[in-house]
VEXNUDO-702173 format. One record per residue: residue in three letters; x, y, z of N, C-alpha, C in turn. Coordinates in steps of 0.02 Angstrom, whole numbers, plus 50000, padded with zeros to 5 digits. Example, Ala and Ser with C-alpha at 12.3 -4.5 7.8 and 13.67 -1.06 7.14 Angstrom:
Ala506604971650390506154977550390506604983550390Ser506424988850354506844994750357506455000250394
END
This chain:
Met507294855048097506764859748118506914866648090Asn506424869848056506554876348027506584881748081Arg506824887648061506954892948110506314895348144Pro505754896648109505144898848144504904893948196Ala504964887448181504744882348229505184882548291Lys505844883448279506304883848336506134889948380Ala505974895448347505814901448385505194900448428Arg504694897048399504084895848438504214891348497Leu504624886248487504794881648541505174885248596Ala505644889648576506034893248626505584897848667Asn505094900948633504634905348670504214901448719Thr504034895348702503634891248747504024888948807Ala504644886948796505044883948850505344889248895Asp505614894648865506004899348905505704906348908Gly505234907848865504964914548862504464915748917Pro504164921748918503724923648972503074919648974Thr502824917248918502194913648919502204908148869Ala501714903648875501634898348827501144900448773Cys500834906248779500324908148731500344915448711Gly500894918948726500944925948707501484929448746Gly501574935948733502074939848768501834942548834Phe502254946948864502104949448930501464953648930Gly501344957248874500724961148870500104956748876His500144950648849499584945948855499474944048928Val500014942748963499964940949034499684946749074Leu499914952849058499684958749094498934959749084Arg498704958849022497984959649009497574954249044Ala497844948249046497494942749080497434944149155Glu497974946549186497954948049257497484953849272Trp497464958849227497004964449236496284962049232Thr496154957649184495474954949176495264951149238Lys495724947049265495564943149325495424947749385Leu495834952949392495744957449449495104961449442Arg494964963649381494374967749369493714963949376Thr493724957549358493114953549360493034949449423Ala493534949549467493474945849529492924948849573Gly492544944649605491994947049647492244951249705Gly491954957149713492114961349770492704965949761Thr493064965549705493654969649695493484977149697Gly492994979049656492794986049654492534988449721Arg492154984249755491874986149820492424987249872Leu492934983049870493484983949918493854990449907Leu493994992049844494334998349830493905004349849Leu493255003849835492805009249854492775009949930Leu492775004249965492765004450038493405007650064Ala493975006050033494605009050055494585016650048Val494335019049991494285026249980493805029350030Thr493225026250039492715028950084492965029450156Leu493275024050181493525024050249494075029250259Thr494525029650210495075034450215494805041650221Val494335043350178494055050050179493625051250241Ala493235046250261492795047050318493185047950383Val493705043850393494105044450455494485051150455Gly494755053050398495085059550394494615065250408Ser494005064750382493495069850394493315070250467Gly493225064350499493055064250570493605067250613Thr494225065850595494785068750633494815076250624Ala494715078550562494735085750548494175089350586Arg493615086150596493065089250633493205089350709Ala493565084250732493645083350805494225087450835Val494765088150798495365091350826495325098850816Lys495495102650869495455109950867496125113050880Cys496215119050853496825122950865496605129750892Pro496545130350958496245136450988496685142650984Asp497345141750978497775147650976498415146150937Val498835151150931499475150450895499915145450931Gly500245141250892500715136450920500385130450952Cys499815128350927499475122550957499845116050942Gly500305116150894500745110450883500455104850841Gln499875105750813499565100650772499835100750701Asp499845094950669500045094350599499415093750557Ala499205099250526498565099350490498555094350433Val499105093650397499125088950340499035081850364Lys499395080150417499345073350443498655071950471Leu498335076950500497655076050525497185074350468Ala497245077950412496805076750355496915069850325Leu497525067150332497695060650302497675054950353Thr497375056150411497345051050463497005044650438Gly496525045350393496145039650369496565034450334Val497165036250312497595031350279497755025450326Thr497785026850392497935021550439497385016250443Val496785018150421496225013450420496135010550349Gly496175014850300496095012550231496615007350211Gln497215007750241497735003050224497534995750239Ala497114994750289496904987950307496504984950250Val496064988950220495664986550164496104985250103Ile496584989550092497054988650036497444982150046Ala497654980750107498024974550121497584968450107Val496954968650128496494963150115496394962350039Phe496294967850005496214967849932496804964349898Ala497414966149919498014963249889498074955749903Val497914953849964497944946649981497454942649939Leu496844945149933496324941549896496484941249821Ala496884945949797497064946049726497444939749706Val497804936749753498174930649736497894924549772Ser497674925249834497434919449872496784916749842Gly496394921149810495774918849779495904913749724Glu496464914549688496634909749636496834903049666Tyr497164903149723497334896849756496714893449783Gly496254897449808495644894649836495204891149784Thr495194893949724494774890949670495154885949628Gly495814885649636496224881349594496404884449527Met496184890649516496324894049453497064895149442Ile497454895149496498174896249490498504890949447Arg498234884849447498524879549405498444881249331Thr497864883949314497744885949245498214891649226Thr498294896449271498734902149258499454899849246Leu499694895349289500394893249283500504888349225Thr499964885149203500024881049143500084885449081Ala499684890849080499704895549024500344899649024Val500604901149085501204905249091501704901449135Pro502124897249106502584893249146503084897349186Asn503264903249162503724907549199503364910849257Arg503474908249316503084910449375503244917549396Leu503874919649386504044926449403503694931549358Thr503554929449296503174933749251502474934749277Val502174929349302501504929849331501504934649391Leu501984933749435502004937949495502134945249477Thr502574946449428502714953249406502084956549378Ala501724952749337501104955449308500594957049362Lys500524952549410500054953749465500254960049503Ala500904960849516501144966749553501004973149514Met501104973049449500994979049408500254980949406Val499824975949397499104977249394498864979749462Leu499084976549515498894978649582499134985749597Thr499744987249577500014993949587499584999249551Ala499384997749490498985002549452498305003749486Ala497994998349510497344998949543497405003049608Val497915001749647497995005249711498225012449700Leu498625013649648498805020549632498185024749617Ala497725021849578497125025549560496685026849621Ser496535021649659496095022349717496435026449772Gly497085025349782497445029049833497485036549817Thr497585038149754497595045249734496915048449747Ala496385044949730495715047649742495595048749817Ala495795043949858495695044449930496095050149960Val496715050849940497145056049968496915063049947Leu496755063849883496535070349859495875072349893Ala495415067649899494775069149932494875070850005Ser495335067350038495465068750109495745075750119Leu496215077650075496495084450080495975089750064Leu495545088350016495015093149999494535094150058Val494345088550089493895089050148494255092750205Gly494885091150216495265094550268495325101950255Arg495425103750192495485110850174494845114750194His494275111450189493645114850204493475114550279Leu493665109150313493455108350382493945111250433Leu494585110650421495085112650471495065120050490Pro494965124650442494935131750463494385133250514Gly493835129550511493295130550559493475128450629Asn494015124550636494245122250703494875126050725Gly495005131650694495565135750717496205135150677Phe496205130850625496815130150584496805135550530Thr496925141650552496885147550509497575150850503Glu497615155650458498245159250449498425163150512Ala497925165350548498045168950611498395164550662His498285158050658498595153250704499205149750672Gly499405152250614500015149750583499905144150532Tyr499285143250509499135137850461498855140850397Val499155138950341498885140850276498405135450253Pro497935136950209497475131850184497865126250149Leu497645120050158497985114350128497975114950052Ser498565114250022498625114949950499215110849925Leu499135107749867499685103949837500235108349810Thr500125114949808500665119349788501175120349844Asp500995118249905501445118349962501875112049961Gly502525112949962502995107249955502875101650005Pro502865102950070502755097650119502085094050110Thr501565097950092500905094850081500925090250020Leu501245092449967501315088249907501705081949923Arg502235082649961502635076749980502215071850022Ala501825074450068501395070150109500875066650067Ala500595070250018500075067249975500365061749930Val500905063349895501215058349851501465052449893Gly501775053949949502025048649992501495044150019Ser500905046950034500355042850060500105037950007Val500075040249945499875035749891500385030149882Leu501025031949883501545026849878501525022149938Tyr501365024849996501295020650056500785015150045Leu500205017050018499675012050006499895006949954Val500265009049903500515004349853500984999249886Leu501425001649929501904997149963501544992350010Ile501014994650043500614990250085500304984750042Ala500064986549983499764981549937500294976449916Leu500904978649903501434974049882501624969349939Ile501614971850000501734967450058501194962050060Gly500564964150052500024959250052500094954149996Leu500284956449937500374951849880500934946849894Gly501494949349920502064944849933501904939749987Val501584941950041501414937350095500904932150071Ala500404934250034499884929650010500184924549961Thr500654926749920500984922149874501384916849911Ala501664918849968502074914150006501654909250046Val501104911550076500724907150121500084904350091Arg499864907150034499284904849996498614906250030Glu498544904350092497894904550126497714911650146Ala497104913850128496914920850136496904923150209Ala496574919350252496504921450322497194922150355Thr497634917350342498304917550371498684923650346Ala498654924850281499014930450251498754937150278Ile498094937750282497804943950308498014945050381Gly498004939750421498214940250490498944942450496Leu499374939650454500084941350456500204948650437Val499874950850384499984957650361499714962750411Leu499104961650435498824966350483499204966250549Gly499434960350569499844959850629500494963750621Leu500794963150562501414966850548501304974350552Leu500734976650528500594983850528500414986550596Tyr499974983050631499684985950692499994983350757Leu500384978050754500674975350816501264979450839Phe501674981950793502254985850811502074991950854Pro501564995850836501395001650880501184999550950Val500844993750956500644991351022501264989551063Val501724986051032502344984151067502734990351087Thr502744995351043503105001551058502825004851120Gln502165004751128501865007751186502015003951251Val502104997351244502244993251302502954994151327Val503424995151280504124996051297504225002651334Asn504585002351390504685008351432505305012351413Asp505795008951385506425012251369506335016851308Pro506435023451315506345028051259506775026451198Glu507395024051211507835022451156507585016551116Trp507325011451150507035005751116506395007751079Gln506005012151110505405014651076505595017951010Arg506115021951012506335025450951506565020450898His506935015350919507175010250870506585006550839Leu506085004850880505505001350854505125005650804Gln505075012050819504735016550772505115017250707Gln505765016450711506185017150651506125011050605Ile505965005250633505934999250591505224996750579Ala504734999250617504044996950609503774999350542Pro503474994950503503254997050436502745002750436Met502275002650483501765007950482502035014550508Ser502345014550567502575020850596503125023950553Ala503575019850526504105022450483503815025050418Gly503375021050387503085023050323502665029250327Leu502275029950381501835035750387502205042150407Ala502855041550419503255047650431503235052150370Ile503075049350313503045053250251502495058650255Gln502015057750300501465062650307501645068550351Thr502165068050389502335073250438502595079550403Thr502325085250424502555091650394502795096550446Val502765094850511503005099350563503465095450610Asn503905099050644504365096050694504765090150665Leu505005090850605505385085350573506015083450611Pro506395088150640507005086150675506895081350734Gly506295081650764506165077350822505895070550804Met505825069050741505545062650720506055057050727Pro505835050850743506305045250746506625043650679Val506265045050624506515043650557506225048950511Gly506625051050461506405056050414505855053550368Pro505495058150335504945056050292505135051050237Trp505615052850196505795048250141506175042150166Glu506575043150219506925037350249506415032350276Gly505885034950307505365030550334505015026750279Leu504875030150224504555026750167505025021550138Gly505675022950142506175018050120506165011750162Val506055012550228505995006750272505405002450251Leu504835005650237504245001950214504384998550147Ala504745001950103504924998850039505354992650049Ala505794992850099506204986950114505764981150138Trp505264982550179504794977350200504424974450139Ala504204978950094503844976650035504294972349990Ala504924974449982505394970649941505514963749971Thr505574963550038505684957150071505084952450062Ala504484955250068503874951250059503824948549988Met503954952849939503914950749870504454945649853Leu505054946649879505584941849866505424935049897Ser505154935149958504954928849990504414925349950Gly503914929149927503384926249887503654923349822Ala504114926949790504404924549727504794918049737Leu505184917749790505584911749803505144905649816Val504624906749857504174901149871503784899049810Leu503574903949770503194902449709503604898249660Arg504244899749654504674896149607504804889049630Arg504844887849695505054881449721504484876749738Arg503874879249739503324875349764502834873749708Asp502534867849712502024866049664501404870349674Ala501034871449620500424875349625499904871849667
END
């Protein structure tokens, strides 16, 4: 066998794809995500809900005098707690839809290296959520900048207008976008592991919203603090906090690190199941 033939065979058996390099896989995954029914609508819904809920909160909460104790940045970004649900559903459908239609068999036939497929899906999903999450966060801060001063969040009461030139505000904005990306990766990992959309969505949303409910039920303050430190949503959203940082159960970046650990666990679980299980 001549050398070019050997190289082609090696690429087929051990390389990233049976029909091209990683760039080919990446383009294929982007095409599938872009052309899937409802993808654009889900991302638009996530942005709309995030901005709408943040706007409603900014209109409702007032700061009547100095020292009202409110976190203006976090108020403007409240909608992330709702928008994340749509992002989670979007991420789950990005992979479960292929299992539902049987398209996953075609994908894995064209790309025998299953980890390559999962990596490409994660990269494409990350890019999509980065774009939509950035739009949602920037719009929420812009709306908050205009609405909050009318409710007493003024310099006279100790609040400067929301601006990305302010370090804590910039950290909250960047962190919120990263938060949404990590939520999407959790959804991707869980959906890869369980395949079925409804089950995966239930697991991810339960993981996000059940911890705060349990925390409220627990009476012991120390246990409440521990639950807040490990819960993916409460720990991850600590990145939005800009006031009273010493009293928080977990620091902003440490909290986002906790969420990253959840995302890594979900992706690792999905990867292990994907490698060991038939399509």
